C-alpha positions in Angstrom: -28.6 -172.5 261.3 -25.0 -172.5 259.7 -26.0 -172.0 256.2 -27.5 -169.3 254.7 -29.0 -168.8 251.4 -28.1 -166.0 249.2 -29.0 -163.9 245.9 -27.3 -161.7 244.7 -27.9 -158.7 241.5 -24.6 -157.3 239.9 -24.5 -154.5 237.2 -21.0 -153.9 236.0 -19.6 -156.2 238.6 -20.8 -154.1 241.4 -23.5 -155.8 244.5 -26.7 -153.5 244.1 -28.9 -155.4 245.9 -28.9 -158.8 248.3 -31.4 -161.2 249.6 -29.8 -163.2 253.0 -32.3 -166.0 254.7 -30.9 -164.4 257.5 -32.3 -161.3 257.4 -35.0 -163.3 255.0 -35.3 -159.4 252.8 -33.1 -158.2 249.9 -30.7 -155.1 251.2 -29.2 -152.3 248.4 -25.7 -151.3 248.4 -26.5 -148.7 245.2 -29.1 -146.0 245.5 -30.7 -148.2 242.6 -30.1 -151.0 244.6 -32.1 -149.8 247.7 -35.0 -149.2 245.1 -35.0 -152.7 243.7 -34.2 -153.7 247.4 -37.6 -151.6 248.2 -39.9 -153.2 245.3 -38.3 -156.9 245.9 -39.2 -156.2 250.1 -43.6 -155.1 248.6 -43.5 -159.0 247.2 -44.5 -161.2 250.2 -45.3 -164.2 248.0 -41.6 -163.3 246.5 -40.1 -163.3 249.5 -41.5 -166.5 251.1 -40.1 -168.4 247.8 -36.8 -167.3 248.7 -36.9 -167.9 252.3 -38.2 -171.4 251.5 -35.0 -171.8 249.2 -33.1 -172.6 252.8 -35.1 -175.1 253.7 -35.9 -177.0 250.1 -32.6 -176.4 248.4 -30.1 -175.8 250.8 -30.4 -178.1 253.9 -31.0 -181.0 252.0 -27.4 -180.6 249.7 -25.4 -181.1 253.3 -24.8 -184.4 253.2 -23.4 -184.4 249.5 -21.0 -182.3 249.9 
């Protein structure tokens, strides 16, 4: 509950789009990023894989740190 898995895409140091496990989808921050977020959000299998990363990658690593 206290952790969040985030994938951010940047161009010229500006964040254009981000996936957040708490939202479960991509959000665009620029005009191009909104188009990219719509494209990524339309791919159900890609989103399911990213949502699973919190369980498979983040939670086992909590005790390590």
